C-alpha positions in Angstrom: 5.4 4.8 36.6 8.7 4.6 34.7 8.6 6.8 31.5 12.0 5.7 30.3 10.5 2.5 28.8 7.9 4.6 27.0 10.6 7.0 25.7 12.6 4.0 24.5 9.6 2.6 22.7 8.9 5.9 20.8 12.6 6.3 19.9 12.1 3.4 17.5 9.7 5.6 15.5 12.2 8.4 14.7 11.9 9.6 11.2 15.3 8.4 10.2 14.7 4.9 11.4 11.3 4.7 9.7 12.7 5.9 6.4 15.6 3.5 6.7 13.1 0.6 7.3 11.0 1.6 4.3 14.1 1.8 2.1 15.1 -1.7 3.3 11.7 -3.1 2.5 11.5 -4.1 -1.2 7.9 -3.3 -2.0 8.4 -4.3 -5.7 8.8 -7.9 -4.6 6.1 -7.8 -2.0 3.4 -8.7 -4.5 5.2 -12.0 -5.3 5.5 -13.1 -1.7 3.0 -16.0 -1.1 2.8 -15.2 2.6 1.7 -11.6 1.8 -0.8 -12.8 -0.8 -2.2 -15.5 1.5 -2.7 -13.1 4.4 -4.3 -10.5 2.1 -6.6 -13.1 0.6 -7.6 -14.4 4.0 -8.3 -11.0 5.3 -10.3 -10.2 2.1 -12.5 -13.3 2.6 -13.0 -12.4 6.2 -13.9 -8.8 5.3 -16.4 -10.1 2.7 -18.1 -12.5 5.1 -18.2 -10.0 8.0 -19.1 -7.1 5.6 -16.2 -4.9 6.8 -16.1 -2.4 4.0 -13.3 -0.3 5.4 -11.0 -3.3 5.7 -11.8 -4.5 2.2 -11.1 -1.1 0.7 -7.9 -0.9 2.6 -6.8 -4.3 1.4 -7.8 -3.4 -2.2 -5.7 -0.2 -1.9 -2.6 -1.8 -0.4 -2.5 -4.7 -2.8 -3.3 -2.4 -5.8 -0.5 0.0 -4.9 1.9 -2.9 -4.3 1.1 -4.3 -7.7 1.3 -0.9 -9.3 4.7 -0.2 -7.8 5.9 -3.7 -8.8 4.8 -3.1 -12.4 6.4 0.3 -12.4 9.7 -0.9 -11.0 9.9 -3.8 -13.5 9.4 -1.6 -16.5 11.4 1.4 -15.2 10.5 5.0 -15.7 12.2 8.0 -17.2 11.0 11.1 -15.4 12.7 13.4 -17.9 10.1 12.5 -20.5 6.5 13.3 -19.5 5.1 11.0 -22.2 6.8 7.9 -20.8 4.1 5.1 -21.1 5.1 3.5 -17.8 4.9 6.8 -15.9 1.5 7.5 -17.5 0.2 4.1 -16.4 1.5 4.7 -12.9 -0.3 8.1 -12.7 -3.6 6.9 -14.2 -3.8 3.7 -12.2 -2.8 5.4 -9.0 -5.6 8.0 -9.6 -8.1 5.2 -10.3 -7.1 3.4 -7.1 -7.4 6.6 -5.0 -10.8 7.5 -6.6 -12.1 4.0 -6.0 -11.1 4.1 -2.4 -12.7 7.5 -1.9 -15.9 6.3 -3.6 -16.2 3.1 -1.6 -15.3 4.7 1.8 -17.1 8.1 1.6 -19.7 8.2 -1.2 -21.3 4.8 -1.5 -23.7 4.0 1.3 -25.0 0.7 2.5 
């Protein structure tokens, strides 16, 4: 078996390349992409019909954080002031999303 092709495959996942890819992605505009919204909506309907709770919570988290990042990037934040309303909304909404995901995945039973 030739391991050089496996090594070439994993070279794509070097930290520098992954960070560069994430920087090139514009997450703030992702929530306005109709393809993204269509795929997420279709997967959400499928998860509801098939009762796939983990997929539904994952979709909820991804779309929620994409919307939250989009909102935060539109308003702009000033980290030097801890009482910035946009920063407070980001922190509170992020905490609510994380707590909801933890609740639906680990606490709530069928």
